[in-house]
N, CA, C and O of each residue as an XYZ file, in Angstrom:
708
protein
N     145.196     22.074     66.756
C     143.793     21.926     67.078
C     143.671     21.048     68.328
O     144.231     19.952     68.382
N     142.948     21.530     69.314
C     142.777     20.802     70.564
C     141.666     19.773     70.414
O     140.587     20.055     69.893
N     141.966     18.582     70.886
C     141.011     17.480     70.776
C     140.466     17.116     72.154
O     141.110     17.348     73.178
N     139.291     16.551     72.155
C     138.649     16.070     73.369
C     139.420     14.853     73.873
O     139.619     13.891     73.132
N     139.853     14.896     75.132
C     140.684     13.805     75.658
C     139.873     12.584     76.074
O     140.334     11.454     75.912
N     138.685     12.791     76.602
C     137.832     11.694     77.056
C     136.686     11.555     76.061
O     135.797     12.405     76.000
N     136.713     10.480     75.286
C     135.680     10.277     74.277
C     134.309     10.139     74.929
O     134.192      9.719     76.080
N     133.288     10.495     74.181
C     131.916     10.392     74.678
C     131.597      8.922     74.921
O     131.835      8.060     74.075
N     131.052      8.669     76.100
C     130.731      7.306     76.516
C     129.284      7.273     77.004
O     128.979      7.827     78.060
N     128.389      6.630     76.251
C     126.984      6.580     76.668
C     126.774      5.965     78.049
O     125.752      6.221     78.687
N     127.706      5.173     78.510
C     127.575      4.559     79.831
C     127.887      5.536     80.963
O     127.495      5.290     82.103
N     128.585      6.643     80.675
C     128.932      7.582     81.742
C     128.437      8.997     81.480
O     128.123      9.720     82.426
N     128.359      9.403     80.233
C     128.023     10.792     79.919
C     126.521     11.039     79.936
O     125.709     10.129     79.769
N     126.184     12.316     80.147
C     124.796     12.773     80.034
C     124.616     13.225     78.586
O     125.262     14.170     78.133
N     123.732     12.536     77.872
C     123.608     12.729     76.428
C     122.153     12.960     76.052
O     121.249     12.278     76.536
N     121.949     13.941     75.176
C     120.649     14.160     74.540
C     120.856     14.021     73.043
O     121.835     14.525     72.493
N     119.934     13.340     72.391
C     120.018     13.202     70.944
C     120.345     11.785     70.528
O     120.668     10.924     71.347
N     120.252     11.574     69.239
C     120.437     10.241     68.664
C     121.888      9.777     68.769
O     122.817     10.551     68.538
N     122.067      8.520     69.116
C     123.409      7.943     69.240
C     124.160      7.987     67.914
O     125.388      8.069     67.900
N     123.434      7.934     66.806
C     124.074      7.930     65.490
C     124.055      9.304     64.813
O     124.232      9.405     63.599
N     123.842     10.350     65.597
C     123.839     11.705     65.028
C     125.201     11.990     64.394
O     126.232     11.603     64.943
N     125.211     12.661     63.246
C     126.486     12.952     62.592
C     127.325     14.003     63.319
O     128.524     14.126     63.071
N     126.694     14.758     64.214
C     127.417     15.802     64.947
C     127.211     15.600     66.444
O     126.090     15.426     66.923
N     128.329     15.630     67.166
C     128.286     15.565     68.624
C     128.868     16.857     69.173
O     129.996     17.231     68.850
N     128.090     17.532     70.001
C     128.502     18.771     70.648
C     128.685     18.487     72.134
O     127.738     18.098     72.818
N     129.901     18.680     72.629
C     130.200     18.490     74.047
C     130.429     19.860     74.664
O     131.212     20.663     74.157
N     129.735     20.113     75.763
C     129.939     21.361     76.507
C     130.538     21.044     77.867
O     130.060     20.166     78.586
N     131.595     21.777     78.206
C     132.095     21.817     79.577
C     131.509     23.088     80.163
O     131.825     24.193     79.721
N     130.645     22.921     81.173
C     129.919     24.067     81.695
C     129.879     24.132     83.201
O     130.202     23.175     83.905
N     129.472     25.297     83.672
C     129.382     25.646     85.089
C     127.999     26.266     85.275
O     127.661     27.250     84.615
N     127.205     25.693     86.168
C     125.818     26.143     86.325
C     125.681     27.568     86.841
O     124.624     28.178     86.675
N     126.711     28.109     87.456
C     126.624     29.473     87.976
C     127.286     30.492     87.051
O     127.181     31.697     87.282
N     127.959     30.026     86.021
C     128.664     30.911     85.094
C     127.661     31.689     84.234
O     126.822     31.081     83.569
N     127.737     33.022     84.240
C     126.786     33.794     83.433
C     126.947     33.548     81.932
O     125.975     33.646     81.182
N     128.162     33.231     81.490
C     128.369     32.948     80.069
C     127.718     31.614     79.687
O     127.150     31.479     78.603
N     127.808     30.639     80.583
C     127.110     29.365     80.339
C     125.602     29.595     80.328
O     124.871     28.989     79.545
N     125.153     30.481     81.212
C     123.736     30.829     81.231
C     123.302     31.462     79.921
O     122.195     31.214     79.443
N     124.174     32.284     79.336
C     123.868     32.906     78.044
C     123.936     31.882     76.912
O     123.201     31.995     75.931
N     124.805     30.895     77.040
C     124.935     29.860     76.008
C     123.770     28.878     76.045
O     123.413     28.292     75.023
N     123.180     28.701     77.220
C     122.123     27.697     77.398
C     120.992     27.823     76.363
O     120.682     26.830     75.706
N     120.361     28.997     76.186
C     119.276     29.066     75.189
C     119.775     28.914     73.750
O     119.031     28.464     72.878
N     121.016     29.285     73.505
C     121.576     29.117     72.158
C     121.710     27.628     71.847
O     121.329     27.172     70.768
N     122.253     26.880     72.800
C     122.398     25.434     72.613
C     121.030     24.783     72.451
O     120.845     23.924     71.589
N     120.074     25.191     73.276
C     118.716     24.623     73.175
C     118.133     24.886     71.783
O     117.511     24.005     71.190
N     118.334     26.085     71.273
C     117.831     26.433     69.943
C     118.507     25.581     68.863
O     117.849     25.101     67.940
N     119.817     25.402     68.988
C     120.538     24.571     68.021
C     120.063     23.119     68.086
O     119.920     22.458     67.057
N     119.822     22.632     69.297
C     119.299     21.270     69.442
C     117.956     21.144     68.720
O     117.706     20.166     68.016
N     117.116     22.127     68.903
C     115.803     22.119     68.249
C     115.964     22.129     66.731
O     115.333     21.345     66.022
N     116.818     23.030     66.242
C     116.977     23.194     64.800
C     117.632     21.987     64.130
O     117.251     21.610     63.022
N     118.608     21.385     64.791
C     119.334     20.262     64.195
C     118.641     18.920     64.422
O     118.897     17.958     63.697
N     117.774     18.852     65.415
C     117.018     17.626     65.670
C     117.908     16.408     65.842
O     118.871     16.430     66.610
N     117.575     15.339     65.116
C     118.308     14.075     65.239
C     119.719     14.127     64.664
O     120.471     13.160     64.779
N     120.079     15.237     64.053
C     121.429     15.371     63.497
C     122.445     15.814     64.541
O     123.643     15.857     64.262
N     121.971     16.147     65.751
C     122.872     16.662     66.786
C     122.716     15.868     68.071
O     121.609     15.660     68.568
N     123.840     15.435     68.592
C     123.898     14.779     69.898
C     124.620     15.754     70.824
O     125.710     16.227     70.505
N     124.007     16.053     71.975
C     124.564     17.017     72.927
C     124.988     16.297     74.200
O     124.256     15.468     74.742
N     126.184     16.634     74.660
C     126.756     16.049     75.871
C     127.150     17.186     76.801
O     127.801     18.144     76.383
N     126.749     17.074     78.073
C     127.150     18.076     79.062
C     128.099     17.442     80.064
O     127.841     16.361     80.595
N     129.213     18.144     80.314
C     130.172     17.735     81.339
C     130.386     18.888     82.305
O     130.447     20.053     81.911
N     130.498     18.540     83.567
C     130.658     19.538     84.624
C     132.071     20.111     84.648
O     133.061     19.382     84.590
N     132.133     21.427     84.736
C     133.413     22.116     84.892
C     133.189     23.297     85.838
O     133.321     24.455     85.441
N     132.848     22.991     87.097
C     132.538     24.068     88.042
C     133.781     24.879     88.411
O     134.787     24.327     88.857
N     133.697     26.169     88.221
C     134.790     27.077     88.580
C     134.501     27.626     89.972
O     134.106     28.780     90.138
N     134.708     26.772     90.958
C     134.294     27.057     92.331
C     134.978     28.279     92.928
O     134.422     28.926     93.816
N     136.164     28.601     92.456
C     136.863     29.758     93.016
C     136.196     31.083     92.650
O     136.397     32.084     93.337
N     135.416     31.099     91.588
C     134.702     32.328     91.210
C     133.189     32.191     91.315
O     132.475     33.194     91.338
N     132.701     30.970     91.380
C     131.258     30.719     91.476
C     131.003     29.824     92.691
O     131.110     28.601     92.598
N     130.668     30.432     93.825
C     130.579     29.678     95.083
C     129.521     28.579     95.120
O     129.619     27.670     95.945
N     128.518     28.636     94.255
C     127.473     27.606     94.253
C     127.642     26.579     93.128
O     126.821     25.673     92.983
N     128.691     26.722     92.346
C     128.858     25.873     91.162
C     129.006     24.397     91.508
O     128.399     23.543     90.863
N     129.803     24.096     92.517
C     130.004     22.689     92.911
C     128.692     22.072     93.386
O     128.329     20.968     92.980
N     127.980     22.807     94.261
C     126.708     22.295     94.769
C     125.715     22.084     93.629
O     124.976     21.100     93.620
N     125.699     22.998     92.682
C     124.776     22.866     91.551
C     125.127     21.637     90.713
O     124.241     20.892     90.295
N     126.417     21.431     90.470
C     126.841     20.238     89.726
C     126.457     18.975     90.492
O     125.986     18.004     89.900
N     126.658     18.991     91.801
C     126.259     17.856     92.644
C     124.744     17.620     92.537
O     124.292     16.477     92.464
N     123.974     18.703     92.529
C     122.515     18.575     92.430
C     122.112     17.942     91.101
O     121.222     17.092     91.059
N     122.764     18.355     90.019
C     122.455     17.768     88.712
C     122.779     16.277     88.698
O     122.002     15.467     88.191
N     123.928     15.928     89.257
C     124.311     14.511     89.296
C     123.383     13.712     90.207
O     123.016     12.582     89.884
N     123.004     14.291     91.340
C     122.074     13.609     92.249
C     120.715     13.418     91.573
O     120.073     12.382     91.743
N     120.284     14.410     90.816
C     119.033     14.268     90.056
C     119.188     13.180     88.999
O     118.253     12.428     88.726
N     120.373     13.107     88.411
C     120.643     12.050     87.440
C     120.503     10.663     88.044
O     120.046      9.733     87.381
N     120.899     10.528     89.304
C     120.754      9.241     89.993
C     119.280      8.880     90.166
O     118.930      7.714     90.352
N     118.413      9.912     90.102
C     116.965      9.689     90.164
C     116.341      9.798     88.761
O     115.132      9.979     88.619
N     117.190      9.684     87.735
C     116.770      9.664     86.329
C     116.186     10.988     85.839
O     115.323     11.007     84.962
N     116.666     12.099     86.414
C     116.172     13.402     85.963
C     117.311     14.417     85.838
O     117.170     15.578     86.222
N     118.445     13.954     85.291
C     119.571     14.873     85.111
C     119.172     16.072     84.264
O     119.380     17.216     84.667
N     118.599     15.816     83.090
C     118.327     16.914     82.158
C     117.280     17.881     82.690
O     117.358     19.081     82.426
N     116.311     17.380     83.429
C     115.314     18.274     84.021
C     115.973     19.208     85.035
O     115.667     20.400     85.080
N     116.886     18.657     85.852
C     117.591     19.499     86.827
C     118.574     20.423     86.119
O     118.717     21.585     86.500
N     119.241     19.923     85.108
C     120.157     20.735     84.300
C     119.437     21.998     83.810
O     119.928     23.114     83.982
N     118.274     21.799     83.204
C     117.502     22.931     82.694
C     117.079     23.862     83.824
O     117.200     25.082     83.708
N     116.585     23.290     84.911
C     116.110     24.108     86.038
C     117.244     24.929     86.646
O     117.038     26.084     87.016
N     118.428     24.351     86.752
C     119.566     25.085     87.318
C     119.926     26.282     86.442
O     120.177     27.371     86.958
N     119.952     26.091     85.134
C     120.255     27.227     84.258
C     119.134     28.261     84.269
O     119.395     29.461     84.183
N     117.917     27.814     84.372
C     116.788     28.745     84.381
C     116.683     29.517     85.691
O     115.984     30.528     85.752
N     117.361     29.062     86.735
C     117.347     29.737     88.043
C     118.763     30.001     88.537
O     119.004     29.993     89.744
N     119.696     30.233     87.634
C     121.095     30.268     88.026
C     121.485     31.426     88.942
O     122.571     31.402     89.522
N     120.647     32.415     89.084
C     120.978     33.529     89.978
C     120.707     33.190     91.444
O     121.071     33.956     92.335
N     120.070     32.044     91.695
C     119.755     31.638     93.071
C     119.984     30.137     93.206
O     119.042     29.353     93.097
N     121.226     29.736     93.441
C     121.549     28.315     93.473
C     121.946     27.813     94.858
O     122.718     26.861     94.981
N     121.428     28.442     95.880
C     121.690     27.968     97.236
C     120.900     26.708     97.534
O     120.096     26.257     96.719
N     121.136     26.144     98.709
C     120.486     24.886     99.092
C     118.966     24.983     99.096
O     118.284     24.037     98.700
N     118.428     26.117     99.541
C     116.972     26.275     99.580
C     116.390     26.166     98.176
O     115.400     25.465     97.963
N     116.999     26.853     97.224
C     116.512     26.813     95.839
C     116.691     25.419     95.243
O     115.806     24.931     94.541
N     117.820     24.776     95.513
C     118.043     23.431     94.987
C     116.972     22.476     95.504
O     116.459     21.649     94.749
N     116.633     22.585     96.783
C     115.576     21.737     97.363
C     114.240     22.041     96.682
O     113.494     21.120     96.353
N     113.930     23.327     96.468
C     112.691     23.708     95.777
C     112.646     23.122     94.366
O     111.623     22.589     93.935
N     113.768     23.229     93.656
C     113.816     22.692     92.296
C     113.617     21.180     92.307
O     112.877     20.636     91.487
N     114.278     20.513     93.235
C     114.131     19.052     93.344
C     112.673     18.681     93.603
O     112.130     17.775     92.972
N     112.055     19.387     94.532
C     110.652     19.102     94.844
C     109.752     19.371     93.636
O     108.836     18.599     93.354
N     110.019     20.466     92.927
C     109.186     20.801     91.763
C     109.339     19.773     90.641
O     108.441     19.611     89.815
N     110.476     19.084     90.616
C     110.711     18.045     89.608
C     110.267     16.663     90.094
O     110.506     15.648     89.440
N     109.611     16.653     91.264
C     109.127     15.407     91.875
C     110.265     14.435     92.183
O     110.135     13.219     92.041
N     111.379     15.017     92.608
C     112.506     14.222     93.074
C     112.407     14.089     94.584
O     111.655     14.826     95.221
N     113.141     13.179     95.153
C     113.255     13.087     96.603
C     114.246     14.176     97.010
O     115.455     13.949     97.056
N     113.711     15.364     97.303
C     114.536     16.532     97.590
C     115.401     16.382     98.821
O     116.527     16.878     98.849
N     114.900     15.710     99.833
C     115.673     15.515    101.062
C     116.901     14.657    100.777
O     118.007     14.991    101.202
N     116.708     13.559    100.064
C     117.835     12.691     99.707
C     118.807     13.432     98.806
O     120.021     13.353     98.995
N     118.276     14.150     97.828
C     119.126     14.886     96.900
C     119.996     15.885     97.651
O     121.206     15.943     97.428
N     119.399     16.667     98.534
C     120.163     17.673     99.266
C     121.192     17.025    100.190
O     122.293     17.549    100.360
N     120.841     15.907    100.775
C     121.788     15.178    101.626
C     122.980     14.699    100.792
O     124.125     14.789    101.237
N     122.718     14.195     99.596
C     123.797     13.749     98.711
C     124.677     14.921     98.289
O     125.897     14.787     98.203
N     124.061     16.058     98.028
C     124.814     17.256     97.659
C     125.738     17.658     98.804
O     126.923     17.913     98.588
N     125.209     17.714    100.001
C     126.009     18.130    101.162
C     127.141     17.147    101.459
O     128.214     17.554    101.903
N     126.908     15.861    101.218
C     127.940     14.844    101.462
C     128.892     14.701    100.272
O     129.861     13.944    100.339
N     128.621     15.414     99.202
C     129.435     15.390     97.977
C     129.582     13.968     97.421
O     130.672     13.536     97.044
N     128.471     13.271     97.384
C     128.442     11.889     96.908
C     128.962     11.777     95.473
O     129.605     10.791     95.113
N     128.681     12.784     94.666
C     129.037     12.713     93.250
C     130.305     13.497     92.912
O     130.596     13.726     91.738
N     131.053     13.906     93.925
C     132.297     14.653     93.701
C     133.276     13.902     92.795
O     133.892     14.531     91.935
N     133.447     12.585     92.948
C     134.382     11.891     92.046
C     133.970     11.993     90.572
O     134.823     12.129     89.695
N     132.681     11.926     90.308
C     132.187     12.040     88.930
C     132.467     13.448     88.391
O     132.921     13.608     87.258
N     132.195     14.447     89.203
C     132.415     15.836     88.790
C     133.901     16.081     88.569
O     134.287     16.753     87.612
N     134.729     15.543     89.445
C     136.183     15.680     89.309
C     136.672     15.005     88.027
O     137.571     15.517     87.359
N     136.090     13.872     87.687
C     136.464     13.185     86.444
C     136.131     14.061     85.233
O     136.941     14.186     84.315
N     134.938     14.666     85.232
C     134.581     15.604     84.159
C     135.585     16.748     84.108
O     136.104     17.093     83.047
N     135.847     17.329     85.276
C     136.730     18.492     85.360
C     138.126     18.144     84.834
O     138.686     18.870     84.013
N     138.674     17.039     85.310
C     140.020     16.635     84.892
C     140.078     16.348     83.397
O     141.067     16.677     82.742
N     139.024     15.734     82.850
C     139.019     15.480     81.406
C     139.007     16.800     80.640
O     139.576     16.904     79.554
N     138.353     17.806     81.217
C     138.369     19.124     80.602
C     139.749     19.753     80.637
O     140.214     20.300     79.636
N     140.401     19.678     81.781
C     141.751     20.239     81.915
C     142.692     19.592     80.896
O     143.447     20.286     80.214
N     142.644     18.268     80.795
C     143.501     17.547     79.850
C     143.167     17.936     78.406
O     144.031     17.893     77.529
N     141.918     18.313     78.169
C     141.490     18.734     76.828
C     141.738     20.220     76.578
O     141.371     20.741     75.525
N     142.359     20.906     77.540
C     142.690     22.318     77.359
C     141.624     23.291     77.810
O     141.713     24.481     77.508
N     140.620     22.817     78.525
C     139.559     23.697     79.017
C     140.089     24.488     80.207
O     140.673     23.923     81.133
N     139.877     25.803     80.172
C     140.271     26.646     81.301
C     139.179     27.639     81.669
O     139.276     28.328     82.685
N     138.148     27.711     80.853
C     137.039     28.628     81.119
C     135.751     27.982     80.613
O     135.766     26.982     79.896
N     134.649     28.589     81.014
C     133.353     28.049     80.596
C     132.527     29.137     79.923
O     132.656     30.316     80.254
N     131.682     28.742     78.982
C     131.567     27.401     78.438
C     132.673     27.124     77.425
O     133.160     28.040     76.762
N     133.063     25.871     77.311
C     133.971     25.424     76.259
C     133.267     24.294     75.525
O     132.720     23.375     76.134
N     133.295     24.385     74.210
C     132.587     23.417     73.368
C     133.557     22.637     72.481
O     134.587     23.153     72.047
N     133.197     21.389     72.229
C     133.904     20.534     71.285
C     132.872     20.011     70.293
O     131.802     19.541     70.679
N     133.211     20.100     69.013
C     132.335     19.611     67.954
C     133.028     18.421     67.296
O     134.109     18.551     66.723
N     132.391     17.273     67.390
C     132.974     16.025     66.876
C     134.410     15.833     67.367
O     135.293     15.417     66.617
N     134.614     16.146     68.640
C     135.905     15.908     69.276
C     136.916     17.020     69.139
O     137.966     16.981     69.780
N     136.621     18.023     68.309
C     137.554     19.137     68.114
C     137.038     20.383     68.828
O     135.852     20.707     68.768
N     137.946     21.067     69.498
C     137.549     22.272     70.216
C     137.007     23.312     69.243
O     137.595     23.576     68.194
N     135.875     23.893     69.615
C     135.277     24.974     68.836
C     135.827     26.279     69.385
O     135.517     26.667     70.511
N     136.645     26.955     68.587
C     137.259     28.209     69.021
C     136.523     29.428     68.494
O     136.963     30.560     68.697
N     135.421     29.207     67.828
C     134.633     30.313     67.296
C     133.801     30.975     68.378
O     133.933     30.671     69.564
N     132.951     31.874     67.952
C     132.112     32.642     68.877
C     130.828     31.869     69.165
O     129.894     31.884     68.363
N     130.785     31.198     70.309
C     129.573     30.453     70.681
C     128.394     31.401     70.849
O     127.242     31.001     70.686
N     128.686     32.668     71.179
C     127.613     33.639     71.397
C     127.141     34.296     70.097
O     126.333     35.225     70.128
N     127.635     33.823     68.976
C     127.150     34.229     67.658
C     126.429     33.013     67.075
O     127.059     32.137     66.484
N     125.094     32.964     67.245
C     124.368     31.764     66.810
C     124.632     31.364     65.358
O     124.675     30.174     65.045
N     124.809     32.335     64.477
C     125.055     32.008     63.067
C     126.408     31.320     62.893
O     126.521     30.353     62.140
N     127.425     31.811     63.583
C     128.758     31.197     63.498
C     128.753     29.803     64.122
O     129.362     28.873     63.593
N     128.064     29.671     65.243
C     127.960     28.377     65.922
C     127.254     27.378     64.996
O     127.699     26.242     64.827
N     126.156     27.825     64.408
C     125.384     26.985     63.486
C     126.253     26.556     62.300
O     126.234     25.391     61.903
N     127.003     27.488     61.742
C     127.856     27.177     60.589
C     128.904     26.127     60.955
O     129.194     25.237     60.156
N     129.467     26.224     62.148
C     130.457     25.227     62.585
C     129.821     23.843     62.697
O     130.433     22.842     62.325
N     128.602     23.789     63.207
C     127.897     22.506     63.312
C     127.541     21.964     61.926
O     127.659     20.765     61.674
N     127.107     22.849     61.038
C     126.773     22.423     59.675
C     128.010     21.904     58.952
O     127.953     20.900     58.242
N     129.125     22.598     59.140
C     130.375     22.154     58.518
C     130.765     20.770     59.041
O     131.182     19.907     58.268
N     130.629     20.564     60.336
C     130.955     19.257     60.922
C     130.058     18.162     60.349
O     130.497     17.026     60.173
N     128.815     18.500     60.063
C     127.896     17.484     59.521
C     128.252     17.110     58.087
O     127.866     16.045     57.607
N     128.988     17.987     57.401
C     129.388     17.719     56.017
C     130.710     16.956     55.930
O     131.061     16.438     54.870
N     131.432     16.888     57.028
C     132.762     16.244     57.004
C     132.667     14.742     57.059
O     133.691     14.058     57.047
């Protein structure tokens, strides 16, 4: 069984949900990956259904060799995080993942009332590349090679993430352990 190599750290990770939730779901994702795009509403639904029983963590795993805008999108999410709106940008990127060029990123930043000019400048200068690389490397060490990859309470979920019932059952089982 593959385990998460880098434990969840509230000081560094992007986290939604209660700190004392009995279940922690970590996703290694790529904003341009169509499979991550398909997983996005499933995860949102599970978050809604599990409420305070589920803590969700997102880590960047941009597959830049197949998704040319993935790095920039990850940079945009991190830059938005520096302006205290990581999750808003996270959602916007997945909701507009078919158009993740600089023009769209600037539009999204502006629509979220972020300083879009600063954000785009940070993206172009790759200010947050070390953070993204740290996420990526922690994924590699944890056995991640594709996206999305999920870990439930530190253990890799090898089931069908695209089967909401199976995903739900894995989370329910983790809550009983």
